[in-house]
N, C-alpha and C positions, 0 to 999 in steps of 0.2 A: 783132249783140247775142248775147252768150253766155248770159246768164242774167238774167231780170227777174221779180220777183214782189214782193208786199207783204212787208214785213220786220217781224219781231217779235224778241223778245229773250229766248228761253228760256235757262235756266241749267243744262241737263242735260249730262251727260257721255256720250260715245259712244266706241266702239272707235277705237283709233288707226289711221289709214290707212297704207298702205304703197305702194311703187311699185317698178318694175323699171327700172333705168337701166344701160345698157352691158352688158346680159345678166345682171347680178347683181341680186338683190333688195336694195333699199335701204329699210330701215325708218326711219320717222320716229322720232327720238330726242329726246323732250321733256326739258326741264331746267327748273330753278327756282333757279339759282345766286344770283340777286339776293336771295333771301330770307335768305341767309347774312349780309347786311349789317344786317338788322334794321329796326325801324320808324322809326328816325331818318332814313331815306333815302327814304321813299316814303309815299304815302297810297293805300289801296285805294279804287277809284272804280267807278261803274257806267257802262257805255257808254250813249250816247244811243240812244233808240229812233227809228228812221227810218221815215217813212211808206212808203217803197218802196226797192228795191235793184236796180240794174242793173249788171252787171259790164261795165266799159268797157275794162279792161286787166288782163291777168294774165301774170306772168312764168313761163310753163310750164317753161322751162329750169331756173330756180332751184328751182321746186317739185319737179321730178323729182329734182334733185340732193340734196334733203333728205328725200325719201320722201313727198311730198305730191302725187303725180301725180293721185290720185283724190279730192282734197280737194273738199268742198262749199264753194265760195268764199263764197257768201252766208252760210251758217250760221256759218262761222268768222270772216269778215272784214267782215261788216256787222252780224251779231248777236253776234259775239264770244263764242260758246260756248267755254268753256275746254277746252283739251286735257288729257286725262288725264296726270297726272304732271308737269304744268307749273303755271303760276300759277293758283290757284283764283279770283282776281279780278284785273282789270287794276290796274296800279299807276301813279299819277302821281308821277313822280320829283321829288325836291326838289333844288334847286340855287340858287345865286346867280350873279352874273356882272357883268362890266364891259360896259356897253352904250355904245358910242362913248366908252369910257374913263371913264364915270361908273358908279360901283359901285351896283348895284341889288340889295338884299336881299329884294325882294318878288316874285321870279319863280320859276318852276318849270314843269312841264308844264301849260300852260293850255288846250290844245285837243288833247292827245294823251296817250297812256299807253303803258307797256310791257305788251303784251298777253300775250306768251308768250316762252319761250326754248327753244332746241333745240341739238343738236350736228350739225355737218356730217359728211361721210364721214370726214374726217381727225380728228374729235373736237374741233374748234374750236367755241367757244360762239358762238351767234347769237341776236340779239334781234329780235323782231317789235315794231316801234314804230309808232304810229299818228299821223295828223294829221287833225283834223276829226271826232274820235270823241266829242265832247261836252264839257261843262263839268267842271271840276275845282276843287279848292280854290284853284288859282292862276289861274283864269280872269279874276278881277277883273270888269271890265265887259264882257268878250268873250262871244260866244255859243258858243265852243268848236267852231265849224264851219269847214269848208274849202270854198272855191268850186271848182267843177269846173274852171274855167280854171287855178286854182292847182295842182290835182292834175295836170292835163295838162302844165303847165310843169315840174313836178318829174319826171314820167315821162320827158319829153324830155331834161331835163338829165342825169339819171342814165344813160340809155342812150347819150347822146352822149359824156359824159365817159368812160364805160367804153370806148367806141370809140376814144377818144384816149389811153387808157392811164392814166387817173386812178383812184386808189383811192377808190371812191365807194360809198355805200349803194346797195342795189338797190330800185327801186320794185317791190314784190312784187305789189300789185294796187291798182286804182283802181275804186271802186264809186260810182256816182251814187245819191244818197239822197233825191231828190224834194222838197227844201225850197227855198224862195225866200229868198235872203239879201240883206241890204242892206249894201253896201260903198261907201266913199267913193272908192276907186280903181278901180272897175269899174262899167260901166252896171248899174243895179239896178232891179228885183230880178234876181239872177243865180243860176244853178244851183249845187247843193251836191253835195259828194262826201266820201267818207272814203278816205284813202290808208293803206296799210300798207307800211312799208319794212322791209327786212331788212339788218342790219349786225351787226358783231361786238360793238359796245359802245355803250350810251347813257350811260356814265360820262363826264362832261364835265369840263373844267377847272373849271367852276363848281360841280361836285359837291364838289371839294376846297375851293373857296373858301368854300362854305357852312359846312363843318365847321370851317375855320380861323376864320371870323367868330365862331363861338360858342365858340372855344377848345377844341374837342373833339378833343384829341390821340388819345384812344382810337379815335374814329371815323376819324381820318386814318390811324392804323395799320391799321385794318380795311380801308380803301379800298386802301392799298398792298398788303395781303395778298390782297385780291380780285383785283387786277390781276396780281399775281405768279402766283396759282394758275390764272387763266383766260387770261391773255394773254402774260405774260412770265415763264415758269418759271425763267429763268436769273438773274433779279435777286435781290439779297440785301438791299438797303437802299433807302430812298426816293430817294437820288441816282441809283441805278441805274435806277429807274423813270423819273425825269426825263430821263435821258440817252436811254433807249429812245424815249420819246415825242418828244424833240427830234429824233432821227434820222428818225422816221416823219413828223413834221411838216415837216421840211426837204424830204423827198422829195415830200410832198403839195403844198406850195406851189410847189416847182419844177415839178411836173407841171402846175399851173395856168398858170404863166408860159409854158410851151411850148404849152399848149392854147389860150392866149388867153382864159382864163376869168377873169371878174371876179366874185368871190363876192358882194360887196355889203355883207354885214353880218358882219364877222369879229369878233363879240363873243366873250368867253371862254365864254359858255354855248353857243356854236355850235361849239366845238372839242372833239373827243372824244379818249379816251386810246389809241385804236388807229389814229389817223391816217387816218380816213375823212371825206370831205366828206359832209354830210348836212343835212337841214332847210333846203331851198332857199327863199330869199326872192326879192328882185329881182335875180337874177343876170343877167349879160350875157356874150356872147362878142364879142371884138374884130372889127370890120369891117376895121380897119387899126390899126397900132400907134400908140397914143396913150398915153403914160405917165400922163396925167391922167384917163383914161377911167374913169368911175364907173358903177356899176350902180344904186344906190339914189337915187331922186330927192330923198330927205331927207338925203343925205350932202353937205351944202352945202359943207363944208370939204375934201372929197376925202380924208378920213381913210383910206378903204379903196379908193382909186383903184388901178388895175391895178399900176403900178410900186411902190406902197407896200405891197403885200401881203406881201412877204418881211419887211419891218420890222414889220408888224402881227403876223405870226405870232410873231416873236421877242419882241415886247412881251407877247403873250399867254402865252408860255412863262415869261416873267419873273413873271407873276402866279401861275402854277402853282408856280413855285419859291418864291415868297413864302409861299404856303399851306403848302408842305412844310417851310418853315423852322421851323415849330413842332415838328417831329419829326426834323430833320436839321441837321447843321452847315452853316453858310453857305458855308464855303470849298469843300466838296465839291459843293454845289449849284451854285455859280458855275462850277466846273470842268465839271460835267455840262451846264450851259447852253451852254458853248463848243462842244459837239458840233453845235449847230444851225448856227452860223456856219461851222464847219469843214466841214460836210457840204453846205450849201445849194448852193454854186457847183458842186461836182462833180455833184450831183444835177441841177442845171439843164443842165449840159453833156450829161449822159446822156440826158435827155428831149429836148433839142433835136436831138441827133444821131439819136435814134430816129425823130423826126418827119421828119427829112431823109433817113433811111435811109443814113446814112454811118457808117463805122467810125472810132472815135476814134483819134487819133494826136497827136503833138506839135503844139502850137499850137491844140488844140481849144477851150480856154477863150477865147483871144484871138479865135478865129473866131466864137464865140457872141456876144461883145461887138460885133464888127463887124456881125453879122447884125442884132442889135437896133438898132444905130445906123443901118444902111442902111434897115431897115424903117421906122424913124421918119422919116428924111429923105425917103424916096420915097413914103410913104403907100400902099405896095402893098397889094393885097387880101390880108389875113392868111391865111384858109384856102386860097386858091388858090396863094399863094406856096409853102406847104409841100407842097401836092399836086403842083405843077408840078415842083419841084426834087427831090422824092422819086421822080420818074419817072412821075407820072401823066399828064403831057403829054409826048409823044415827037416831037421833042425839046421841051424847055421853050420856051414862046413868047418868043423873045428880044426881040420888040418890046415886051413888057411889062416887060422888065428891060434897058433900053438901056445901051450903053456910056457911060462917063462916070460916072454915079452908081453903076452896078453893076459897073464894070470890076474894081476891086480885089476885091470880094466874089466874083465869078465866078472870078478867077484863083486865089484861095485855096481856094475850093470844089473846084476841079479837083484839088487835091493830096490829097484824102481819097478812100479807096476806098468804093464802094457796099457796103451791107450790108442784107440782108433783102429780102423780096419787094417788087416794085413795086406801086403801087396798081392795083386791078383795074378801075377805071372812069375815064372821061374827065373826070368832074366830081367834086370833093370833096363829101362830106357836110357840110352847114353847118347852123347853128342860130342865125342872127342874129335880132335883135329883131323886125324886120318879118316874117320868115318864120314866127315863132310866131303873129303876128296873122293871117297868111294861112291857116294851117292851122286856126286856131280858128274863123274866120268860117263855114265850112260846117257845123261842129258846132253853133254858136250859131244859125245860120239854118235849117238843115234836118236837123239830127242826122246829118250825113254825116261818118263817121269815116274815110273812105278815104284822105284826104290824110295824116291822122295816122298811119295804119297804114303807108302808103308811106314816110313819113319815118322811122319806126322801122326799117323794113326796110333803109333806106339806111345805117344805122349798123352796118356790118359789125364784129362783135366782134373779128375777127382781122386788122384792117387797120392796126394801129399800127406794125408793124415790129419788128425785132430790134435789140438793142444791140450 
């Protein structure tokens, strides 16, 4: 336990912290760029006051990288004392969205807010966003809280996805907050927590949809300008923005497919303008390749099944294009959308070859298709397959990939040159559904966090390979 004490909620301002990283002083660089958009985009809110605060996880690596090595985690991320020169109050962001393709104009940040912004060492904008920090005008009948299990699941997801080369938000810290929550999908009462994540943007597809819904072309122009100044300085017009987002979104969903990641709830309010996966709900990782595998128990029609994720992302981009059509010509938006389809296959090939640690050559695309077909027919263990054939097993255990079903795949595999370092362990890092339950059990039963910590340590950040 790193820090535990009763929690209060003072609103004072103190000196900015600094840190030393890589031998050079890194000062924390606060920002408040979101205020440029104006009051149509957010509502100032007050954080919840929690009865206690115990730091359960902190990303010290990211903290050092932005100058927060000596941060008081509880004061900042449980009491949410504002940073000097950043936001004076947390902001619940306003947005709409398609939820399972039904438009919902009654959503927004319902149990989280934008707490602060800063710049990284390269000058890029970063957001501190929360989950479980209390009620907002968009909470409706919710309590605005997060279960500790939900926070643990998000920390695990972000660390594992980072290990697999996916562009993901960072779980910056997780703090247990001492409340007993009632939930229908967990044994209750259950423990509470507040999570703070770090990512480049909380501007969602649904942020644009809300302004289009109200016909606010002035605010759509303002959103495009915000994205240009802070994320895409090279763009000139709305169609350019759509194209850049389409390119990043194609790479993102391709990386999910190579990782065996099933998002679960690919609603437009869960997609952001910088191509990062964030706000994890009922995600899963494939135990074996099943195109119809779903993560959300309520996805009865399989809308967001594993193999349907590329199409779902394309549909979401179409909704963003529709919002931008109020300020841009349809033909150039359609042309910009084509970047998604044109890029996705190449991005998938790139991520699959990195996972297998192979150098791309002629026939790469056909080999990726053969790989998916063979994985489907054989029902081979998904994480072990990539680990074995990337060189983690020496030699790959041929008894698990018998001739006959695997003969053609192995013949073509041998035609590609190895690329990148071999895995450093005999067993791949995994994050299957049952494994999450197994590491949660000692936390729930005896507050034993050792398995959780051991699992995080197994997610080597530099084990994805080179393209």
